[in-house]
C-alpha positions as CSV (number, residue, x, y, z in Angstrom):
1,M,36.4,32.5,-87.6
2,K,34.7,31.2,-90.8
3,T,31.5,29.0,-91.1
4,S,31.4,26.0,-93.0
5,A,29.4,27.5,-95.7
6,E,32.1,30.0,-96.4
7,L,34.7,27.5,-96.3
8,Q,32.9,25.8,-98.4
9,G,32.5,28.6,-100.4
10,Q,36.2,28.7,-100.9
11,H,36.2,25.4,-102.2
12,D,34.3,26.0,-105.1
13,E,35.5,29.3,-105.9
14,K,39.5,28.1,-105.9
15,G,39.1,25.3,-106.0
16,D,39.9,21.7,-103.4
17,L,44.1,21.5,-104.2
18,E,44.4,25.5,-103.7
19,Q,42.7,25.4,-100.1
20,E,44.0,22.3,-99.0
21,P,47.5,20.9,-98.7
22,V,47.9,17.2,-100.4
23,L,48.1,14.7,-98.1
24,D,49.2,11.0,-98.8
25,D,47.3,8.4,-97.5
26,H,49.3,7.7,-94.4
27,E,49.3,11.1,-93.1
28,E,45.4,11.4,-93.9
29,R,44.5,8.3,-91.6
30,L,46.6,9.9,-89.0
31,L,44.8,13.3,-89.6
32,T,41.4,11.9,-89.9
33,R,42.3,9.9,-86.1
34,K,43.4,13.1,-84.8
35,L,39.8,15.0,-86.1
36,L,38.1,12.0,-84.7
37,W,39.0,12.2,-81.0
38,K,38.7,16.1,-80.9
39,L,35.0,15.5,-82.3
40,D,34.4,12.2,-79.9
41,T,35.9,14.4,-76.8
42,R,34.5,17.6,-77.1
43,I,30.8,16.5,-78.6
44,L,30.0,13.4,-76.8
45,P,30.7,13.9,-73.4
46,P,28.2,17.2,-73.3
47,L,25.3,15.6,-75.5
48,A,25.7,12.3,-73.3
49,L,25.5,14.7,-69.9
50,L,22.4,15.9,-71.9
51,F,20.8,12.7,-72.9
52,L,21.3,11.8,-69.0
53,C,19.7,15.0,-67.9
54,S,16.7,14.5,-70.4
55,F,15.9,10.7,-68.3
56,L,16.6,12.3,-65.2
57,D,14.0,14.9,-65.5
58,R,11.5,12.6,-67.3
59,T,11.3,10.1,-64.3
60,N,12.2,11.2,-61.4
61,V,8.6,11.8,-61.1
62,G,8.8,8.0,-59.7
63,N,11.8,8.8,-57.4
64,A,9.4,11.7,-56.2
65,R,6.3,9.4,-55.5
66,L,8.2,6.7,-53.1
67,Y,8.5,10.1,-51.1
68,K,5.1,11.0,-50.7
69,L,4.4,13.1,-53.4
70,E,0.8,11.9,-54.3
71,E,-0.1,12.0,-50.5
72,D,1.2,16.2,-50.1
73,V,-0.6,17.5,-53.8
74,H,-4.0,15.3,-53.4
75,M,-3.8,13.1,-56.4
76,T,-4.8,9.3,-57.2
77,D,-3.3,6.7,-58.8
78,R,-5.2,7.6,-61.4
79,Q,-4.3,10.9,-61.8
80,Y,-0.6,10.8,-61.2
81,D,-0.9,8.0,-64.3
82,Q,-2.7,11.1,-66.1
83,G,0.2,13.5,-66.2
84,L,2.6,10.8,-67.0
85,A,0.5,10.6,-70.2
86,V,0.4,14.7,-70.8
87,F,4.1,14.4,-70.5
88,Y,4.3,12.2,-73.4
89,A,1.9,13.5,-75.5
90,T,3.2,16.6,-75.6
91,Y,6.7,15.5,-75.7
92,I,5.8,13.3,-78.8
93,A,4.2,16.7,-80.2
94,S,7.0,18.4,-80.1
95,E,9.5,16.6,-81.8
96,V,9.5,17.2,-85.4
97,P,8.6,21.0,-84.7
98,S,11.9,21.6,-83.0
99,N,13.7,19.5,-85.7
100,L,12.5,22.2,-88.3
101,V,13.5,25.1,-86.0
102,L,17.1,23.6,-85.3
103,K,19.1,25.2,-88.2
104,R,17.2,28.4,-88.4
105,V,18.0,28.9,-84.3
106,T,21.3,26.7,-84.8
107,P,22.3,23.6,-83.0
108,K,24.4,25.4,-80.0
109,I,21.6,27.6,-79.1
110,W,18.3,25.5,-79.4
111,L,20.2,22.4,-77.6
112,P,21.0,24.1,-74.6
113,F,18.0,26.4,-74.4
114,I,15.2,23.5,-74.6
115,T,17.6,22.4,-71.9
116,F,18.2,25.0,-69.4
117,A,13.6,25.3,-70.4
118,W,13.2,22.1,-69.2
119,G,15.4,22.5,-66.0
120,I,13.6,25.5,-65.2
121,I,10.6,23.4,-65.5
122,S,11.1,20.6,-63.6
123,M,12.4,22.9,-60.7
124,C,9.0,24.4,-60.5
125,L,7.8,21.0,-59.8
126,G,9.2,21.1,-56.5
127,F,6.7,24.2,-55.8
128,I,3.3,22.6,-57.4
129,Q,0.6,22.5,-54.6
130,N,-2.6,20.8,-56.5
131,F,-3.1,18.4,-59.2
132,A,-4.0,21.0,-61.7
133,G,-0.4,22.3,-61.0
134,F,1.1,18.6,-61.6
135,V,-0.5,18.5,-65.3
136,A,0.4,21.6,-66.3
137,V,4.0,21.7,-65.4
138,R,4.4,18.5,-66.8
139,A,3.0,19.5,-70.5
140,V,5.1,22.0,-70.5
141,L,8.3,19.9,-69.3
142,G,7.2,17.3,-72.6
143,L,7.4,20.2,-74.7
144,A,10.7,21.3,-74.1
145,E,12.0,17.8,-73.8
146,G,10.9,16.1,-76.8
147,G,13.6,17.8,-78.8
148,L,16.3,17.2,-77.6
149,L,17.3,13.5,-78.8
150,P,15.9,14.2,-82.8
151,G,17.8,17.2,-82.7
152,M,21.0,15.3,-81.5
153,V,20.9,12.7,-84.1
154,L,20.2,15.7,-86.2
155,Y,23.2,17.5,-85.3
156,L,25.6,14.5,-85.4
157,S,24.6,14.0,-88.9
158,T,26.3,17.2,-89.7
159,L,29.6,16.1,-87.9
160,Y,30.1,12.8,-88.6
161,T,30.1,10.5,-91.7
162,R,27.5,7.9,-92.7
163,S,30.2,5.0,-91.6
164,E,30.7,6.7,-88.4
165,L,27.3,7.7,-87.0
166,A,25.8,4.4,-85.2
167,L,28.9,4.5,-82.8
168,R,28.6,7.8,-82.2
169,I,24.7,7.8,-81.0
170,G,25.3,4.0,-79.2
171,L,28.5,5.9,-76.9
172,F,25.8,8.8,-75.6
173,Y,22.8,6.5,-75.4
174,T,24.3,4.0,-72.9
175,A,23.5,7.3,-70.7
176,A,20.1,6.1,-70.8
177,S,20.4,2.2,-70.1
178,L,22.7,3.7,-66.9
179,S,20.2,6.7,-65.9
180,G,17.7,4.4,-64.3
181,A,20.6,3.5,-61.3
182,F,22.5,6.7,-61.0
183,G,18.3,8.7,-60.6
184,G,17.3,6.2,-57.8
185,L,20.9,6.5,-56.1
186,L,20.7,10.6,-56.6
187,A,17.0,10.6,-55.3
188,R,18.4,8.8,-52.3
189,G,21.2,11.1,-51.7
190,L,18.8,14.0,-52.1
191,A,16.0,13.1,-50.1
192,E,18.1,13.3,-46.8
193,I,17.8,16.6,-47.3
194,G,14.1,16.5,-46.4
195,G,12.4,18.7,-44.4
196,R,15.4,21.9,-45.1
197,G,13.8,25.0,-45.8
198,G,9.9,23.8,-44.7
199,L,10.2,21.8,-47.8
200,A,9.6,18.0,-48.2
201,A,12.0,15.5,-49.8
202,W,10.3,14.8,-52.9
203,R,10.3,18.6,-53.8
204,W,14.1,18.7,-53.1
205,I,14.8,16.2,-55.7
206,F,13.1,17.9,-58.5
207,I,15.0,21.3,-57.6
208,I,18.0,19.9,-57.0
209,E,17.7,17.8,-59.9
210,G,16.5,20.8,-62.2
211,L,19.4,23.1,-60.9
212,F,21.8,20.0,-62.5
213,T,20.1,19.9,-65.7
214,V,20.2,24.3,-65.9
215,V,24.1,23.7,-64.9
216,C,24.4,21.3,-67.8
217,A,22.7,23.2,-70.4
218,G,25.6,26.3,-69.6
219,F,28.1,23.6,-70.0
220,A,27.2,22.2,-73.2
221,Y,26.4,25.6,-74.6
222,W,30.4,26.3,-73.8
223,M,31.4,22.8,-75.3
224,L,29.2,22.5,-78.4
225,P,30.3,24.2,-82.1
226,N,27.3,25.1,-84.5
227,D,29.1,22.9,-87.1
228,L,32.5,21.9,-88.8
229,G,33.5,25.2,-89.9
230,T,32.8,27.4,-86.2
231,A,34.7,24.3,-84.6
232,S,37.6,26.5,-82.7
233,F,39.0,23.2,-81.5
234,L,39.8,22.1,-84.7
235,S,43.0,23.8,-87.0
236,E,42.5,24.7,-90.2
237,E,43.7,21.7,-91.7
238,E,41.4,19.3,-90.0
239,R,38.2,22.1,-90.5
240,L,38.9,21.2,-94.5
241,L,39.2,18.1,-93.7
242,A,36.2,17.5,-92.1
243,I,34.0,19.5,-94.5
244,R,35.3,17.2,-97.6
245,R,34.8,14.2,-95.7
246,L,30.7,15.2,-95.8
247,R,30.9,16.7,-98.9
248,G,30.0,13.0,-100.7
249,V,33.2,10.8,-100.1
250,E,30.8,7.9,-98.6
251,N,27.2,9.6,-99.8
252,G,29.0,9.7,-103.7
253,V,27.1,12.9,-103.1
254,S,27.9,16.1,-102.3
255,S,24.8,17.0,-100.4
256,S,26.1,18.9,-97.5
257,E,26.7,22.1,-99.5
258,H,23.4,21.3,-100.9
259,E,22.3,21.5,-97.6
260,V,24.3,24.7,-96.1
261,H,22.2,26.7,-98.5
262,E,18.9,24.7,-98.3
263,K,15.6,26.9,-97.4
264,F,13.1,25.9,-96.1
265,S,10.1,23.8,-98.2
266,W,7.3,22.3,-97.2
267,R,7.9,19.9,-100.6
268,E,10.9,18.1,-98.3
269,V,8.9,18.0,-95.0
270,R,6.5,16.1,-96.9
271,R,9.0,13.9,-98.1
272,G,10.2,12.9,-95.0
273,A,6.5,12.7,-93.5
274,F,5.8,10.3,-96.6
275,S,8.8,8.2,-96.7
276,P,8.3,4.5,-96.5
277,Q,11.3,4.3,-94.7
278,T,10.3,6.6,-92.0
279,W,7.4,4.3,-91.0
280,L,9.5,0.8,-91.7
281,T,11.6,2.2,-89.6
282,A,9.3,4.2,-86.9
283,C,7.2,1.3,-86.9
284,A,10.0,-1.2,-85.7
285,Y,11.5,1.7,-83.2
286,F,7.7,1.7,-81.7
287,G,7.9,-1.7,-80.4
288,I,11.4,-1.4,-79.3
289,L,10.2,1.3,-77.2
290,A,7.2,-0.1,-75.6
291,G,10.0,-3.4,-74.9
292,L,12.1,-0.7,-73.0
293,Y,9.8,1.5,-71.2
294,S,7.7,-1.9,-69.4
295,F,11.4,-2.6,-67.8
296,G,10.5,0.0,-64.6
297,L,7.3,-2.0,-64.6
298,F,8.1,-5.4,-64.4
299,L,12.0,-5.8,-63.0
300,P,11.1,-4.8,-59.4
301,T,8.5,-7.4,-59.0
302,I,11.5,-10.3,-60.3
303,I,13.9,-8.8,-57.7
304,A,11.6,-8.8,-55.1
305,A,10.8,-12.6,-56.1
306,L,14.3,-13.8,-55.5
307,G,13.7,-12.4,-52.0
308,Y,16.9,-9.6,-51.7
309,T,16.6,-6.3,-49.7
310,A,15.8,-3.0,-50.8
311,N,19.8,-2.4,-51.1
312,E,20.6,-5.7,-53.2
313,A,17.4,-5.0,-54.9
314,Q,19.2,-1.8,-56.6
315,L,22.4,-3.1,-57.0
316,W,20.5,-6.4,-59.0
317,S,18.7,-3.6,-61.4
318,V,22.0,-1.9,-62.3
319,I,23.5,-5.2,-63.6
320,P,21.2,-6.0,-66.9
321,Y,21.8,-2.0,-67.9
322,A,25.5,-2.4,-67.5
323,V,25.6,-5.0,-69.7
324,A,23.4,-3.9,-72.1
325,A,25.4,-0.5,-72.5
326,V,28.4,-2.4,-73.1
327,V,26.9,-4.4,-75.8
328,T,25.3,-1.5,-77.3
329,V,28.6,0.2,-77.8
330,I,30.3,-3.2,-79.6
331,V,26.8,-3.5,-81.6
332,A,27.2,0.4,-82.9
333,F,31.1,-0.6,-83.5
334,V,30.2,-3.6,-85.7
335,S,27.6,-1.6,-87.5
336,D,29.4,1.2,-88.3
337,H,32.6,-1.1,-89.7
338,F,30.6,-3.1,-92.0
339,K,28.5,-0.1,-92.9
340,V,25.2,-2.2,-91.9
341,R,22.1,-0.9,-89.9
342,G,19.0,-2.9,-90.7
343,I,20.8,-6.2,-90.8
344,M,22.1,-6.0,-87.4
345,M,19.0,-5.4,-86.2
346,L,17.9,-8.5,-88.4
347,V,20.5,-10.2,-86.1
348,T,19.8,-7.9,-82.3
349,L,16.1,-8.3,-82.2
350,P,15.9,-12.2,-82.1
351,I,17.8,-12.1,-78.6
352,A,15.1,-9.5,-77.4
353,I,12.7,-11.7,-78.5
354,I,13.6,-15.0,-76.7
355,G,13.6,-13.4,-74.1
356,Y,10.1,-11.6,-74.2
357,A,8.9,-15.4,-75.0
358,V,10.2,-17.2,-72.3
359,I,9.6,-14.9,-69.7
360,A,6.0,-14.8,-70.6
361,N,5.6,-18.2,-70.2
362,T,7.7,-19.3,-67.2
363,T,7.1,-18.5,-63.5
364,D,11.0,-19.4,-62.2
365,P,12.4,-16.1,-60.6
366,K,15.7,-17.1,-61.2
367,V,15.2,-17.8,-65.5
368,K,12.8,-14.1,-65.4
369,Y,16.1,-12.7,-64.4
370,G,17.9,-14.0,-66.4
371,M,15.9,-13.5,-69.3
372,I,15.7,-9.4,-68.5
373,F,19.6,-9.8,-69.9
374,L,18.5,-10.8,-73.4
375,M,15.4,-8.3,-73.5
376,A,17.6,-5.6,-72.4
377,V,20.8,-6.3,-75.1
378,G,18.4,-7.0,-78.0
379,L,16.7,-4.0,-77.4
380,Y,19.2,-1.4,-76.5
381,S,21.6,-2.6,-78.5
382,S,19.1,-1.7,-81.4
383,V,18.4,1.8,-81.3
384,P,22.1,3.1,-82.5
385,P,21.1,1.6,-85.6
386,V,17.5,2.2,-86.1
387,L,18.2,6.1,-85.2
388,G,21.8,6.3,-87.9
389,W,20.2,4.6,-90.6
390,L,17.2,6.8,-91.6
391,A,19.9,9.5,-91.3
392,N,22.4,7.7,-93.2
393,N,19.5,7.7,-96.0
394,S,17.9,10.9,-96.0
395,A,19.6,13.7,-97.5
396,G,18.2,17.5,-97.8
397,H,18.5,18.9,-94.4
398,Y,14.5,19.3,-93.9
399,K,13.9,15.9,-95.1
400,R,16.2,14.8,-92.7
401,A,14.7,16.7,-90.0
402,T,11.2,15.7,-90.5
403,A,12.2,12.1,-91.1
404,A,14.2,11.8,-87.8
405,G,11.5,13.9,-85.7
406,L,8.6,11.8,-87.4
407,Q,10.4,8.3,-86.4
408,L,10.7,9.6,-82.7
409,A,7.1,10.6,-82.3
410,I,5.6,7.6,-83.7
411,A,8.0,5.0,-81.8
412,N,7.6,7.2,-78.5
413,C,4.3,6.3,-78.6
414,G,5.3,3.0,-77.4
415,G,5.1,4.1,-73.8
416,F,1.5,4.5,-74.0
417,V,1.3,0.9,-75.2
418,T,3.1,0.2,-71.7
419,V,0.9,1.8,-69.3
420,F,-2.1,0.2,-70.8
421,V,-0.6,-3.6,-71.5
422,Y,1.2,-3.9,-67.9
423,P,-2.3,-2.9,-65.3
424,K,-1.1,-3.8,-61.4
425,K,-3.8,-6.4,-61.6
426,E,-1.7,-8.8,-64.4
427,G,1.3,-8.8,-62.0
428,P,3.8,-10.4,-61.3
429,Q,3.8,-13.3,-64.1
430,Y,2.6,-9.9,-67.0
431,H,1.7,-12.7,-69.3
432,K,-0.7,-10.3,-71.3
433,G,2.0,-7.4,-71.4
434,H,4.9,-9.8,-72.1
435,T,3.1,-11.5,-75.1
436,I,1.7,-8.1,-77.1
437,V,5.5,-6.7,-76.6
438,L,6.7,-9.9,-78.3
439,G,4.0,-9.7,-81.1
440,L,5.0,-5.4,-81.1
441,I,8.7,-6.6,-81.1
442,T,8.4,-9.7,-83.6
443,G,6.1,-7.4,-85.9
444,G,9.1,-5.0,-86.0
445,W,11.6,-7.3,-87.4
446,F,9.7,-8.1,-90.2
447,L,9.6,-4.1,-91.3
448,I,12.8,-3.9,-90.4
449,L,13.6,-6.6,-93.3
450,C,11.5,-5.1,-95.4
451,N,12.9,-1.7,-95.5
452,V,16.4,-3.6,-96.0
453,L,15.0,-5.2,-98.7
454,Y,13.4,-1.7,-99.9
455,C,16.6,0.2,-99.6
456,A,18.2,-3.2,-101.8
457,K,15.8,-2.1,-104.7
458,I,16.6,1.4,-105.2
459,N,19.7,0.6,-104.8
460,R,19.3,-1.5,-107.8
461,D,16.9,1.1,-109.9
462,K,19.6,3.8,-109.0
463,A,22.4,1.4,-111.0
464,R,20.0,0.3,-113.4
465,G,19.6,4.6,-114.5
466,K,15.8,4.9,-113.1
467,Y,16.8,8.0,-110.9
468,A,18.9,9.7,-114.1
469,E,16.2,12.3,-113.6
470,F,17.5,13.6,-110.2
471,E,21.5,13.9,-110.9
472,G,22.6,16.9,-109.0
473,S,19.4,17.0,-106.9
474,G,21.8,17.4,-104.0
475,D,19.9,14.7,-101.5
476,D,19.0,11.2,-101.4
477,R,17.4,10.7,-104.4
478,E,20.8,11.3,-106.3
479,P,21.6,8.2,-108.4
480,S,25.3,8.0,-106.9
481,F,23.9,8.3,-103.4
482,K,23.3,5.1,-102.2
483,L,21.5,3.9,-99.1
484,V,22.9,2.0,-96.4
485,L,21.0,-1.6,-95.8
């Protein structure tokens, strides 16, 4: 099997026409649809499964808490919160380094490897005996899990064109909006094993879900190719077309050729770390994640106030996430169709802003529950555009790897905000917490607007010849590389 580098080398040495059959527009459209179908059905399911495992193994500690985790290992509420904070600290710290390792180790090995690692680590949580063990295992778990999402975004950017990326991110990200319900139902079923083998119910939750993750890692290793050139499920004709599509048809620059042979450079790391786009999108995403992380804290109190039983409450908590999942995919599709990212977020974020503005100032449980739909739809549907946007506008593998990892590292700090602005004593109204998140999301809207204007300015400057010195650079500074708005 030839690698993409070898296939691209064939193009360079002998010319495109000698390597590919000449296709008319109709034939190429048919072949492109067939190619995308194969990529979508072979790449997205294992990635969605890995992402689901990530959410299960990071949040199952909350399910285990319901089955006397704290009592059995003699932890206080404060110590439990400290364990969560340690996890997020190591999770955030590992995102950029993991992305820099991805190319050298290869995606086919690295993504399943870190999944396998955190599956084993999650199983170890089922055997802890004290607070020290809890903190140590959670810290290592964060190190293993942190590289998954930035790695998947980076990986997808090497397989799909810029106008196809948001929809693919949206499809696997819906696993996140559904994992809360799935995790709760799975934990409820696993709790029935409680007492078997002399292990408490909460221990079985960690052990079985960790084992499930290990199996999924093996499945992903079997399914995922390293790149388009090694995708055995594609025909030779499809591989050649796939590579040609990424060689500059949309970008206006053959950046993928440059990236195949690109060597690690700290200069590229600095370009990613100090790019205005990285910080503008990361800080906006920070506010979005602060809102998403907060749902689990106040949604149960809202549903409880409606007077539902525990079983009914489980069903009512699923509905907003299910609606958000559907809208997320629709928004991602529209974002790809019109080739816009920030402009879409300028439309979706106000939906969440309205939800937070109302819920912070009403005491009616029914109105609050209705606002959850607006908040979930506005926030979840904004995620694929913001993740795809930075990947779209960053060319040069190590710049894109750094930018994607740093964006998520900054954004995931929103989890810390949630812990501090939603203390139990503020419930059930949580006026202060809702108001703070409202401010963060509103600020995020203005940051997105600034980034849209910044990208438009860069495009104007390129059209005026101000980037002529970067002609042939093979990265996003290339005059023909147009930034997505």
